[in-house]
C-alpha positions in Angstrom: -10.3 -26.8 81.2 -12.1 -27.2 77.9 -11.3 -30.3 75.8 -9.7 -28.9 72.5 -9.7 -31.9 70.2 -13.4 -33.0 70.5 -16.7 -31.4 70.9 -20.3 -32.4 71.8 -22.6 -31.7 68.8 -26.4 -31.6 69.2 -28.1 -32.7 66.0 -31.7 -31.6 65.1 -32.3 -30.6 68.7 -32.7 -34.3 69.4 -29.5 -36.2 69.5 -25.9 -35.7 70.8 -22.6 -37.1 69.6 -18.9 -36.6 70.2 -17.2 -35.3 67.1 -13.4 -35.6 66.8 -12.9 -33.7 63.6 -13.5 -36.6 61.3 -16.3 -38.8 62.6 -19.1 -39.1 65.2 -19.0 -41.4 68.3 -21.3 -42.0 71.3 -21.1 -39.6 74.3 -18.7 -40.6 77.1 -20.3 -41.2 80.5 -18.3 -38.6 82.5 -16.9 -35.1 82.5 -19.3 -33.8 79.8 -19.2 -30.3 81.2 -15.5 -30.1 80.0 -16.5 -30.3 76.4 -17.3 -27.5 74.0 -21.0 -27.9 73.1 -22.5 -26.6 69.9 -25.5 -26.9 67.6 -27.2 -25.3 64.6 -30.5 -23.5 64.2 -32.7 -23.9 61.1 -33.2 -20.8 58.9 -37.0 -21.1 59.5 -36.4 -20.1 63.1 -34.3 -17.0 62.4 -34.9 -13.5 61.0 -32.1 -11.8 59.1 -31.4 -8.2 58.1 -28.4 -6.7 56.3 -27.1 -3.2 56.2 -23.9 -1.2 55.5 -21.8 0.6 58.1 -18.4 2.5 58.0 -15.3 0.2 58.5 -14.4 2.4 61.5 -17.6 1.4 63.4 -16.7 -0.3 66.7 -18.0 -3.8 67.6 -20.0 -2.2 70.4 -21.7 0.3 68.1 -22.4 -2.5 65.5 -24.1 -4.4 68.3 -26.4 -1.5 69.1 -27.0 -0.6 65.4 -27.9 -4.2 64.6 -30.4 -4.4 67.5 -32.1 -1.1 66.5 -32.2 -2.1 62.8 -33.7 -5.4 63.6 -36.6 -3.8 65.5 -37.1 -0.8 63.3 -36.4 -2.2 59.8 -36.8 -6.0 60.1 -40.0 -5.6 62.1 -39.2 -7.5 65.3 -41.9 -7.4 68.0 -40.6 -5.1 70.8 -42.6 -7.1 73.3 -40.8 -10.3 72.5 -37.3 -11.2 73.8 -34.8 -12.0 71.0 -31.2 -13.1 70.9 -29.4 -11.0 68.2 -26.0 -11.6 66.7 -24.2 -10.2 63.7 -21.5 -11.1 61.1 -19.3 -8.3 59.6 -18.5 -9.0 55.9 -15.8 -6.7 54.5 -16.6 -5.0 51.2 -13.7 -4.6 48.7 -12.6 -1.2 47.5 -15.1 0.5 49.9 -14.9 2.4 53.1 -17.9 0.4 54.4 -18.6 -3.1 55.6 -21.7 -5.2 55.2 -23.3 -6.4 58.4 -25.7 -9.5 58.3 -27.7 -9.7 61.5 -29.6 -12.8 62.8 -32.4 -12.8 65.5 -34.2 -15.7 67.1 -36.9 -15.7 69.8 -35.6 -16.7 73.3 -38.7 -18.9 73.7 -37.7 -20.8 70.6 -34.2 -21.4 71.9 -35.7 -22.6 75.3 -38.1 -24.9 73.5 -35.3 -26.5 71.4 -32.3 -26.4 73.7 -33.6 -25.8 77.2 -33.4 -29.4 78.2 -29.8 -29.7 76.9 -28.8 -26.5 78.7 -30.2 -27.9 81.9 -28.4 -31.2 81.4 -25.0 -29.7 80.6 -25.1 -26.3 82.3 -24.1 -24.5 79.1 -24.2 -24.5 75.3 -21.2 -22.7 73.9 -22.3 -22.1 70.3 -25.6 -22.0 68.4 -25.2 -20.9 64.8 -27.1 -20.7 61.5 -26.1 -23.9 59.6 -25.6 -22.1 56.3 -22.3 -20.6 57.7 -20.8 -24.1 58.1 -19.0 -24.2 54.7 -16.4 -21.7 56.0 -14.8 -24.6 57.8 -13.9 -26.2 54.5 -11.4 -23.5 53.7 -9.3 -24.6 56.7 -8.9 -28.1 55.1 -5.8 -28.9 53.0 -5.7 -28.2 49.3 -8.9 -26.1 49.4 -8.4 -23.0 47.2 -10.3 -19.9 48.1 -12.4 -19.1 45.0 -16.0 -17.9 44.3 -18.0 -20.9 45.4 -21.7 -21.8 45.5 -22.8 -24.5 47.9 -26.3 -26.1 47.6 -27.6 -28.1 50.5 -30.9 -30.0 50.2 -31.8 -31.6 53.6 -35.0 -33.0 55.1 -35.7 -29.9 57.2 -33.3 -27.3 55.8 -32.2 -26.3 52.3 -30.2 -23.3 51.1 -27.7 -22.0 48.7 -24.6 -20.3 50.1 -22.2 -18.1 48.3 -18.5 -17.6 49.2 -16.3 -15.0 47.5 -12.6 -15.9 47.7 -13.3 -18.0 50.8 -15.4 -15.3 52.5 -19.1 -15.9 53.2 -21.3 -13.3 51.6 -24.9 -14.6 51.4 -27.5 -17.3 51.9 -30.7 -18.1 49.9 -33.3 -20.6 51.3 -34.8 -23.1 48.8 -37.3 -25.9 49.0 -36.4 -28.7 51.6 -36.6 -32.4 50.9 -39.8 -32.6 53.0 -41.4 -29.7 51.0 -40.6 -31.3 47.7 -41.8 -34.7 48.9 -45.2 -33.3 49.9 -45.7 -31.7 46.5 -44.7 -34.9 44.7 -46.8 -37.0 47.0 -44.2 -39.4 48.5 -42.4 -39.5 51.9 -39.0 -37.9 52.4 -37.0 -41.2 52.2 -38.6 -42.1 48.9 -38.0 -38.5 47.6 -34.3 -38.8 48.5 -34.1 -42.1 46.5 -35.9 -40.5 43.5 -33.6 -37.5 43.5 -30.4 -39.5 43.8 -31.3 -42.1 41.2 -33.4 -40.2 38.6 -33.0 -36.5 39.4 -34.2 -34.3 36.5 -33.2 -36.6 33.6 -36.1 -37.7 31.4 -34.5 -41.0 30.3 -34.3 -42.2 33.9 -38.1 -42.2 34.5 -40.6 -44.8 33.3 -43.5 -43.9 31.1 -45.9 -44.1 34.0 -43.7 -41.7 36.0 -44.3 -38.8 33.7 -46.2 -36.7 36.3 -43.6 -37.4 39.0 -40.8 -36.5 36.6 -42.5 -33.2 35.6 -43.2 -32.1 39.1 -39.7 -33.0 40.3 -38.1 -31.1 37.4 -40.4 -28.1 38.1 -39.5 -27.9 41.8 -35.7 -28.2 41.3 -35.8 -25.7 38.4 -37.6 -23.2 40.6 -34.8 -23.6 43.2 -32.1 -23.0 40.6 -33.9 -19.9 39.3 -34.1 -18.5 42.9 -30.4 -19.1 43.4 -29.5 -17.5 40.2 -31.5 -14.4 41.0 -30.0 -14.2 44.4 -26.5 -14.3 43.0 -27.4 -11.5 40.6 -28.7 -9.4 43.5 -25.5 -9.9 45.5 -23.2 -9.2 42.5 -23.5 -5.5 42.8 -23.0 -5.3 46.5 -20.0 -7.7 46.7 -18.6 -7.2 43.2 -19.1 -10.9 42.4 -17.9 -11.3 38.8 -18.4 -15.0 38.4 -18.8 -18.4 40.2 -15.9 -20.8 39.8 -17.3 -23.8 41.6 -20.8 -25.2 42.3 -21.0 -27.9 45.0 -24.0 -30.1 45.7 -24.3 -31.0 49.4 -26.7 -33.9 49.3 -25.2 -36.4 51.8 -22.5 -37.2 49.2 -25.1 -38.3 46.6 -25.7 -36.9 43.1 -29.0 -35.6 41.7 -28.6 -36.5 38.0 -28.9 -33.4 35.7 -29.4 -31.0 38.6 -26.1 -29.1 38.5 -26.4 -28.8 34.7 -29.5 -26.6 35.1 -27.2 -23.8 36.1 -25.8 -23.7 32.5 -29.0 -21.9 31.4 -28.0 -19.0 33.7 -24.5 -18.5 32.4 -22.6 -20.9 34.7 -21.7 -23.5 32.1 -18.0 -22.9 32.7 -18.3 -23.4 36.5 -16.7 -26.5 37.9 -19.6 -28.7 39.2 -19.1 -31.5 41.7 -20.6 -33.5 44.6 -19.5 -32.3 48.0 -18.3 -35.1 50.3 -15.4 -34.1 52.6 -16.3 -36.8 55.2 -16.4 -40.0 53.1 -16.2 -42.3 56.2 -19.3 -40.7 57.8 -22.6 -42.5 56.9 -25.3 -41.0 54.7 -27.6 -38.9 56.8 -24.8 -37.6 59.0 -22.4 -36.1 56.4 -23.9 -32.5 56.4 -23.9 -32.6 60.2 -20.2 -33.4 60.1 -19.6 -30.2 58.2 -21.6 -28.3 60.8 -19.6 -29.9 63.6 -16.3 -29.1 61.8 -17.4 -25.5 61.7 -18.0 -25.6 65.5 -14.5 -27.0 66.1 -13.0 -24.2 64.0 -14.8 -21.7 66.2 -13.5 -23.4 69.3 -9.9 -23.2 68.0 -10.4 -19.5 67.0 -10.0 -20.1 63.3 -13.5 -18.6 62.6 -15.4 -15.7 64.2 -19.0 -16.8 64.2 -22.5 -15.6 64.7 -23.5 -17.0 68.1 -27.2 -17.2 69.0 -26.7 -19.2 72.3 -28.1 -17.7 75.5 -26.6 -20.5 77.6 -23.2 -19.2 78.6 -20.6 -21.3 80.3 -20.2 -20.1 83.9 -16.7 -18.8 84.8 -14.8 -20.2 87.8 -16.0 -18.5 91.0 -12.7 -16.7 91.6 -12.9 -15.1 88.1 -16.2 -13.5 88.8 -16.7 -10.0 90.2 -18.1 -11.6 93.4 -15.1 -14.0 93.6 -12.6 -11.2 93.2 -14.4 -9.0 95.7 -14.5 -12.0 98.2 -10.7 -12.5 97.9 -10.0 -8.8 98.5 -12.3 -8.7 101.4 -10.9 -11.9 103.0 -7.3 -10.7 102.7 -8.2 -7.3 104.2 -9.9 -9.0 107.1 -7.0 -11.4 107.7 -4.6 -8.5 107.7 -6.7 -6.4 110.0 -7.2 -9.3 112.5 -3.7 -10.9 112.5 -1.2 -8.0 112.1 -2.0 -6.0 115.3 -1.6 -9.2 117.4 1.8 -9.9 115.8 2.9 -6.3 116.2 1.9 -6.2 119.9 3.8 -9.5 120.5 7.0 -8.1 118.9 6.8 -4.8 120.8 6.3 -6.6 124.2 9.2 -8.9 123.4 11.5 -5.9 122.6 10.4 -4.0 125.7 11.3 -7.0 128.0 14.8 -7.2 126.5 15.2 -3.5 126.9 14.3 -3.7 130.6 16.7 -6.5 131.2 19.6 -4.7 129.6 18.8 -1.5 131.7 19.1 -3.5 134.9 22.6 -4.7 134.1 24.0 -1.7 132.4 25.2 0.0 135.7 27.3 -3.0 136.7 28.8 -3.6 133.2 29.2 0.0 132.1 32.9 -0.2 131.3 32.5 -3.6 129.6 29.2 -3.0 127.8 29.9 -0.5 125.1 29.0 -3.2 122.6 25.8 -4.0 124.6 24.9 -0.3 124.6 25.2 -0.3 120.9 23.0 -3.3 120.7 20.5 -1.6 122.9 20.6 1.4 120.6 20.0 -0.9 117.6 17.2 -2.7 119.3 15.5 0.7 120.0 16.0 1.6 116.3 14.5 -1.8 115.3 11.6 -1.2 117.6 11.0 2.3 116.1 11.2 0.7 112.6 8.7 -1.9 113.5 6.4 0.7 114.8 6.8 2.7 111.6 6.1 -0.4 109.5 3.1 -1.2 111.6 1.8 2.3 110.9 2.4 1.9 107.2 0.5 -1.5 107.1 -2.3 0.0 109.1 -2.5 2.7 106.4 -2.4 0.0 103.7 -5.3 -1.8 105.4 -7.3 1.4 105.4 -6.5 1.8 101.7 -7.7 -1.7 101.0 -10.9 -0.8 102.8 -11.3 2.3 100.6 -10.6 0.2 97.6 -13.4 -2.2 98.5 -15.8 0.7 98.9 -14.7 2.0 95.5 -15.2 -1.4 93.9 -18.8 -1.5 95.3 -19.4 2.0 94.0 -18.0 1.0 90.6 -20.2 -2.1 90.3 -23.2 0.0 91.3 -22.4 2.7 88.7 -21.9 0.0 86.0 -25.2 -1.7 86.9 -27.0 1.7 86.9 -25.6 2.6 83.4 -26.6 -0.8 82.0 -30.1 -0.4 83.4 -30.4 3.1 81.9 -29.2 1.9 78.5 -31.6 -1.1 78.6 -34.6 1.1 79.7 -33.9 3.8 77.0 -33.5 1.2 74.2 -36.7 -0.6 75.2 -38.8 2.6 75.2 -37.2 3.8 72.0 -38.1 0.6 70.2 -41.6 0.8 71.6 -42.2 4.3 70.1 -40.1 3.7 66.9 -37.5 6.3 67.8 -33.9 6.4 66.7 -30.8 8.1 68.2 -27.6 9.7 67.1 -25.7 9.3 70.3 -25.7 8.2 73.9 -23.5 10.2 76.3 -23.0 9.6 80.1 -22.1 12.9 81.6 -22.1 11.7 85.2 -22.6 8.3 86.7 -26.3 8.8 86.9 -27.0 11.2 84.0 -27.5 10.1 80.4 -27.9 12.5 77.4 -29.7 10.9 74.4 -30.1 12.6 71.0 -33.5 11.3 70.0 -34.8 11.4 66.4 -38.4 11.0 65.2 -40.1 11.6 62.0 -41.7 15.1 62.1 -45.2 13.7 62.0 -44.4 11.4 64.9 -42.7 13.9 67.1 -45.3 13.4 69.8 -43.6 10.0 70.4 -40.7 11.9 72.1 -43.1 13.2 74.7 -44.4 9.6 75.2 -40.8 8.5 75.5 -40.1 11.0 78.2 -43.3 10.2 80.1 -42.7 6.5 80.1 -39.1 6.9 81.4 -40.5 9.0 84.2 -42.8 6.1 85.1 -39.7 3.9 85.4 -38.8 5.9 88.5 -36.1 8.3 87.1 -36.0 11.5 89.0 -35.8 13.9 86.1 -36.3 13.3 82.3 -36.3 16.6 80.4 -35.7 18.1 77.0 -32.6 20.4 76.9 -32.5 21.3 73.2 -34.7 20.8 70.1 -33.8 20.8 66.4 -36.3 20.3 63.6 -36.7 20.4 59.9 -39.5 19.3 57.5 -38.6 15.6 57.8 -37.1 15.0 61.3 -37.5 16.2 64.8 -34.5 16.0 67.1 -34.5 16.4 70.8 -31.7 16.2 73.3 -33.2 14.4 76.3 -31.4 14.4 79.7 -32.2 11.4 82.0 -31.3 11.3 85.7 
């Protein structure tokens, strides 16, 4: 059973803490596997891509579309393994949704989280940290408006826009480490400069003019990027204004920074310092927001992007192998034990029948009731035989069911392999498809699309699938125009 009121949260792929919804505490010494385990991934480790899709698109189709778009349009290397996950963002007054997809290399996940996965056996959730502010809308007195959150951390920094409490976009900006390198100081000193002097001229000494100028320039560039990003998203998401601008800087202020947004038309926006966890020490406050988001996912309050490849293993008897083992064991027990029991009962009734027959001639006048009992015993015997026959038939049915289960598993595995092989080769030759259709358990029809000047890639696609060991890969129908070349390929 998973603990519901606490989680283990991994910070910076380096440290682990228990989070109870309000604060962090050291790990307990026992039963760590019963906790929900979560962490975040820096934006520098992920690739993103957005596209629109009809609202009627099924989750399964969105998953396939996202993977194909990531390889074909976002330029993922088809020879590299990626974990891909997507977030569906509803569009108002439209028959389409916006899908934001995230991809991370499996090797990067293993490098950052492999040791933790080996230690705990699973990591339930790995998500882009920029999504964390969605958890704030589950807190009391939080009104869902158009909000801009700006986080400046040592290794991650971004601006995140929410419309009426719904996440819509992220824009990366300069991190504290990047700013400190340009200014020529370490990150700790840079945090102190920003929190005490910010971009206000009057807070710097005369001999700090260059530092002041460089700091103002870096932060002004970040504000400009954020403003341009909001303008780009305005048309897609019909974002008419920003009501609130929050600075997430470990509960600290950057004097004059939020006022820079006035130059871009946000002078009426409410501007304030974000600090929902006042009892959490500086340096851990943003991680507390991340951990709060993970708890919201655990409690099904938020549907999240999940880039984890370290799934929690289900109990044995909930797996296909476990279910199959139970069915097989019951069938064997019935097959072994019931014939013995039936034979014992039949022998017992036969002995009673013989005894009654030996005395019936002497007690004929007085044994009408005994004759009736004998008749009933015979009827019971016949009923037992009939029940025995029914149960034998049931055992045979169970055996047939086991065979059917095996065939079903084999068919499922075969279909999964065919889909995996086809998607892999299609990505390799930059092909698209309109549909996949299984006509028989071992026959897949794919409507393959190529640009007309790349139609030879369809032949390469067919040839490579044949090299995978399929018995027959052939073209059944061809359609073409000046731009596209479509081929119906049947794979057996």
